[in-house]
C-alpha positions in Angstrom: 85.3 121.3 91.1 86.0 117.7 89.9 88.3 115.5 92.0 90.2 113.8 89.2 93.4 115.1 87.7 92.5 117.7 85.1 93.5 117.4 81.5 94.9 120.7 80.2 92.9 121.2 77.0 94.0 124.7 76.1 96.4 127.2 77.7 97.6 130.6 76.7 99.4 133.0 79.1 98.9 132.6 82.8 95.2 132.4 83.8 95.8 131.9 87.5 98.1 134.9 87.7 95.6 136.9 85.7 92.8 136.0 88.0 94.9 136.8 91.1 95.7 140.3 89.8 92.3 141.1 88.5 90.3 144.0 89.9 87.2 141.8 89.8 86.6 138.1 89.3 83.3 136.6 88.3 83.0 133.0 89.4 80.1 131.2 87.6 79.1 127.5 87.7 76.7 126.0 85.1 75.1 122.6 85.3 73.4 120.5 82.7 71.5 117.2 83.1 71.6 113.9 81.4 69.3 113.9 78.3 67.7 111.1 76.3 67.6 111.3 72.5 63.9 110.9 72.4 63.8 110.2 68.7 60.2 110.1 67.3 60.9 106.7 65.7 62.1 104.1 68.2 65.1 101.9 67.5 64.4 99.1 65.0 66.3 96.8 62.7 65.3 94.0 60.2 67.7 91.2 59.4 67.6 88.3 57.0 70.3 85.6 57.0 70.9 83.3 54.0 70.4 80.5 54.6 68.2 81.2 57.7 69.7 78.3 59.6 73.1 76.7 59.7 76.2 78.5 58.5 75.3 81.8 56.9 76.6 82.8 53.5 74.9 86.2 53.3 73.3 88.8 55.5 70.9 91.6 54.7 70.1 94.4 57.1 67.5 97.1 56.9 68.0 99.8 59.6 67.5 103.5 60.3 71.2 104.2 60.9 73.5 107.2 60.9 76.5 104.9 60.4 76.0 102.3 57.7 79.7 101.5 57.5 79.7 100.7 61.2 76.6 98.5 60.7 78.7 96.6 58.1 81.5 96.2 60.5 79.2 95.1 63.3 77.5 92.5 61.1 80.9 91.1 60.0 82.0 90.8 63.6 78.8 89.1 64.7 78.3 86.7 61.8 81.9 86.0 60.8 81.0 86.8 57.2 83.2 88.9 54.9 81.9 92.4 54.3 81.3 91.5 50.7 78.6 89.1 51.8 76.7 91.7 53.8 74.2 94.2 52.4 73.1 97.2 54.4 70.0 99.2 53.4 70.0 102.5 55.3 66.4 103.6 55.9 64.8 106.9 56.7 65.5 107.5 60.4 62.5 109.3 61.9 65.1 111.2 63.9 68.7 110.1 64.5 70.1 112.8 66.8 73.2 110.7 67.5 71.4 107.7 68.9 71.2 105.8 65.6 75.0 106.0 65.3 75.2 103.3 68.0 75.3 99.6 67.2 73.5 98.0 70.2 70.1 97.5 68.4 71.9 96.4 65.2 73.9 93.7 67.0 70.8 92.5 69.0 68.8 92.1 65.8 71.5 90.1 64.0 72.1 87.8 67.0 68.4 87.2 67.3 68.0 86.3 63.6 70.9 83.9 63.9 69.4 82.3 67.1 65.9 81.8 65.8 66.8 80.8 62.3 64.4 83.1 60.5 64.2 86.8 59.4 63.7 89.1 62.3 62.2 92.6 62.6 63.3 94.1 65.9 61.5 97.1 67.3 62.3 98.5 70.8 59.2 99.7 72.8 59.3 103.4 73.6 59.9 102.5 77.3 63.0 100.5 76.4 64.2 103.1 73.9 64.2 105.9 76.5 65.4 103.9 79.5 68.3 102.1 77.8 69.6 105.1 75.8 73.2 106.3 75.4 72.4 109.7 77.1 73.9 113.1 76.6 76.4 113.5 79.5 75.6 115.6 82.4 78.1 118.4 82.8 79.3 121.0 85.2 81.2 124.0 83.9 82.9 126.5 86.2 84.0 129.7 84.5 86.1 132.3 86.2 86.6 135.7 84.4 89.1 138.2 85.6 88.3 141.9 84.8 90.5 145.0 85.1 89.4 148.3 86.4 87.9 149.3 83.0 85.9 146.1 82.7 88.2 144.4 80.2 88.6 140.6 80.4 92.2 139.9 81.5 91.9 136.2 82.4 89.6 133.3 81.6 89.4 129.9 83.2 86.9 127.2 82.3 86.8 123.8 83.9 84.5 121.2 82.3 83.5 118.1 84.3 81.5 115.3 82.7 81.5 111.6 81.9 83.7 110.8 79.0 82.1 109.3 75.9 85.4 108.1 74.6 86.5 106.5 77.9 83.3 104.6 78.2 84.0 103.2 74.7 87.4 102.0 75.9 89.4 104.6 74.0 92.5 106.1 75.7 92.1 109.8 76.2 94.7 112.2 74.7 96.8 114.4 76.9 94.2 117.2 76.3 91.3 115.0 77.5 88.1 114.1 75.6 87.5 116.4 72.7 83.8 115.4 72.7 83.5 117.0 76.1 85.5 120.2 75.4 84.5 121.0 71.8 83.1 124.5 71.8 85.1 125.5 74.9 88.4 125.8 73.0 89.6 127.9 70.2 87.0 130.5 70.9 86.8 133.4 68.4 86.8 136.0 71.3 89.8 138.0 72.5 90.5 136.2 75.8 94.0 136.6 77.1 95.5 134.4 79.9 93.1 131.5 79.4 93.0 128.0 80.8 90.5 125.4 79.7 90.8 122.0 81.4 88.7 118.8 81.7 88.0 116.4 84.5 86.4 113.0 83.9 83.4 112.3 86.0 83.2 108.5 86.5 79.6 107.4 85.9 77.7 104.1 85.4 75.3 105.9 83.1 76.0 105.1 79.5 76.7 108.3 77.5 76.8 109.0 73.8 76.5 111.5 71.0 73.5 113.8 71.4 72.9 116.3 68.6 75.8 118.8 68.7 77.6 116.7 71.4 79.8 119.0 73.6 79.1 122.2 71.7 75.6 122.8 73.2 76.9 122.1 76.7 79.8 124.5 76.4 78.0 127.2 74.4 75.4 127.5 77.2 78.0 128.1 79.8 80.3 130.4 77.8 77.6 132.6 76.2 75.8 132.9 79.5 79.0 133.9 81.2 79.7 136.5 78.5 76.3 138.0 79.2 77.0 138.0 83.0 80.2 140.0 82.2 78.2 142.4 80.2 75.8 143.0 83.1 78.7 143.4 85.6 80.4 146.0 83.3 77.2 147.8 82.3 77.9 146.9 78.7 75.4 146.0 75.9 75.7 142.2 75.4 75.9 142.7 71.6 78.5 145.5 71.9 80.7 143.4 74.3 80.7 140.5 71.8 81.5 142.8 68.9 84.5 144.2 70.8 85.7 140.8 71.8 85.5 139.6 68.2 86.9 142.8 66.6 90.0 142.7 68.9 90.6 139.0 68.3 93.3 137.4 66.1 91.4 134.1 66.0 90.9 132.8 62.4 87.1 132.7 62.9 86.7 136.1 64.5 85.9 138.1 61.4 83.4 135.6 60.1 81.8 135.4 63.6 81.5 139.1 63.8 79.6 139.2 60.5 77.3 136.5 61.6 76.7 138.2 65.0 75.8 141.5 63.3 73.5 139.7 60.8 71.5 138.1 63.6 71.3 141.4 65.5 70.1 143.2 62.4 67.6 140.5 61.6 66.2 140.7 65.2 66.2 144.5 65.3 68.4 144.4 68.3 68.7 148.2 68.6 64.9 148.8 68.1 62.6 149.1 71.1 61.3 145.8 72.5 57.6 145.4 73.0 56.4 146.0 76.6 56.9 142.9 78.8 59.5 141.4 76.5 63.3 141.1 76.3 65.9 139.9 73.9 68.9 137.7 74.4 71.8 136.9 72.0 74.3 134.1 71.7 76.7 132.8 69.2 78.5 129.5 68.7 80.7 127.6 66.3 80.1 123.9 65.7 81.5 121.6 63.0 83.0 124.6 61.2 79.7 126.5 61.0 79.0 129.7 62.8 75.4 130.4 64.2 74.1 133.4 66.1 70.6 133.5 67.5 68.5 136.2 69.1 65.6 135.1 71.3 62.7 137.4 72.2 60.5 136.3 75.0 57.9 137.5 77.5 57.6 137.0 81.2 57.4 133.4 82.4 54.4 131.7 83.8 54.3 128.5 85.9 56.5 126.0 84.1 56.8 127.9 80.9 57.5 131.2 79.1 56.5 132.5 75.7 59.2 132.6 73.1 57.8 134.9 70.4 60.7 135.2 67.9 64.1 133.7 67.1 66.3 135.4 64.6 69.1 133.2 63.3 72.1 133.9 61.2 74.3 131.1 59.8 77.6 130.9 58.0 78.3 127.4 56.7 80.7 128.6 54.0 78.5 128.4 50.9 74.9 127.3 51.2 74.3 124.9 48.3 70.7 124.3 49.3 69.5 127.4 51.2 66.1 125.9 52.0 67.7 122.8 53.6 70.1 125.0 55.6 67.1 127.0 57.0 65.2 123.9 57.8 68.1 122.5 59.7 68.4 125.7 61.7 64.7 125.7 62.5 64.9 122.0 63.6 67.9 122.6 65.7 66.3 125.6 67.4 63.2 123.6 68.3 65.3 120.7 69.6 67.5 122.9 71.7 64.5 124.9 73.0 62.7 121.8 74.3 65.8 120.5 76.0 66.6 123.9 77.6 63.1 124.4 78.9 62.3 120.9 80.2 64.8 118.3 79.2 66.3 116.2 82.0 66.6 112.6 83.1 67.1 111.2 86.6 67.3 107.7 88.1 65.7 106.2 91.2 67.1 102.8 92.3 68.7 102.5 88.9 65.5 103.1 87.0 64.9 106.0 84.6 62.5 108.7 85.6 61.4 109.0 82.0 60.0 106.2 79.8 57.7 107.9 77.4 56.7 111.3 76.1 54.0 111.7 78.8 56.9 112.5 81.2 59.2 114.2 78.7 57.9 117.7 77.9 58.3 118.9 74.3 57.5 122.2 72.6 54.0 122.1 71.2 53.1 123.6 67.8 51.1 126.3 69.6 54.2 127.2 71.6 56.4 127.6 68.5 58.2 130.9 68.0 58.4 132.7 64.6 61.9 131.8 63.3 63.7 133.9 60.8 66.9 132.7 59.2 69.5 134.6 57.2 72.4 132.9 55.5 75.8 134.6 55.4 77.7 133.1 52.5 81.3 133.8 53.4 82.8 131.6 50.7 84.7 129.6 53.2 84.9 125.8 52.9 81.5 124.2 53.3 80.6 122.9 56.7 77.8 121.1 58.6 74.3 122.3 59.2 72.5 119.4 61.0 73.8 120.3 64.5 75.1 123.9 64.7 71.6 125.4 65.1 71.2 123.7 68.6 73.9 125.3 70.8 73.0 129.0 70.8 69.3 128.8 71.6 69.7 127.8 75.3 72.0 130.7 76.2 70.1 133.2 74.0 66.9 132.3 75.9 68.7 132.4 79.3 70.2 135.8 78.5 66.8 137.2 77.5 65.3 135.6 80.6 67.9 137.3 82.8 67.4 140.6 81.2 63.6 140.4 81.6 63.4 138.9 85.1 66.7 139.7 86.7 67.1 136.0 87.4 70.1 134.2 85.9 69.5 130.6 85.1 72.8 128.7 85.4 71.3 125.2 85.8 69.2 123.6 83.0 66.4 122.9 82.5 64.5 126.1 83.2 61.5 124.1 84.5 62.5 120.7 86.0 59.9 118.1 86.6 57.6 119.2 83.7 55.3 116.6 81.9 53.3 116.8 78.8 50.3 117.4 81.0 51.6 120.8 82.0 
C-alpha cells in the first residue's frame, strides 16, 4: 500500500515479527475522501491602501481570518510596507474550519486594491469557494493487528498514505514524515506492543490543507474502527476491550483516557438495554491534548441515511474555564464530523470539482439532529484545545454502532456517497 519509501513515524519492538508469529492477523484497510471546508461564510477580504494610488504608506485589512499574524506577513510581502504600517482587523468568521488560515484570498484582495487604485471588497462566489479550496487530504490507512491464542494484541502495524500538506507548501519533511498526516496514529494511549506506524506520501495535484482536526479525524476513524473489529473477532465487549487496553498501558495519557471513556459509557448507559432496532457504538480520541470519547446510538439505515438518536460525549481538556463553551464546541464538532461521515466527499471530472454549492453537498438538517449530552471531566491537567477534538470520535462511533446493528463494517467513508441536499 503506497509505492513511495515509507517514513518510519513510530516504532516499538518488532511489528513484523509479531505479525508473523501471531495466531491470527486482522488486515483492515480504511479509505477517506477529499473534503471541502464548506464554511457557511465564503472567503472575503476588504483592503484600503493609503494613498489609494502610487506608492502606499499604509494598508488596512478587514478579513475573517484564523491567522491575523500571517495576514500581516502576507501584506508586508505583497505591499513592501513595514508591518508597523499595516493594520489587520480580524472579523467574525462565519466558520473557519482551517480554510481561513490560508492566505490566497488575502493576497488576492491586496493585489487587486493596489492594481485598481481604490479600496476593494473581495467576495468569492460559493462556486469558487468550494471548487478552489485547500481540501482535507484523501487517505488510505492499512492496519494489521496480530492476536495471540487468547485474543490479546501482540503486534500492531499502521501505514498511512495521503498527500502531504507540508510538502505541498514547500517544507522539507522530517525523518518521521508529515506530522499533520500521522497525528492521532502515534503515541496511542492503548497497550500495543510490537508496533510500527509509517507514512507514505501520495503525490497529488489536488491542493490540500488544514481541515478541522487535520489528521486526527482521519486516523481516529481507522484506529477506533479497527479496535472494534478486534473486539468482534475476539468476542469481547468493545468498551471492555478498550478498558483493558488502557488499564494495561504505561502511556502518560492512559489513565485520563480511561476516566473519559468510562464517563462517556456511563452517560450513554452503555450497560443498559438498547431500545429495539437500535445499537450503540463507542470511540475515543486524543487531539491537541484533549481527550474525547463519544457513544452513538442509531437505528437501522434507510436509503441514503440512518437516524442517529443520541450522542453521549465526555471530554477532558484539563480544566474547563468556560464549561458552556466547551460543550458548544463538542456539539459543533459532532455535527461537523457527522455530516462528513455520512455524506462528505469531493471528486473531480476533467479537473473540475463535482461539488460547487450546498445543493450537491449534503449536510445534517435540524430535523436529523441527535440529542447530544456532554459531560466534562476536569482532570486538572494543563488546559488544552476544544475547537477541534469533538470531531474525530463521531465517525468511528457511528461506524461501530452501524456494524453492530447491521453486521456491515463500513471501512470507506462516506457512508452514503453521491448524496445531495435533495435526498
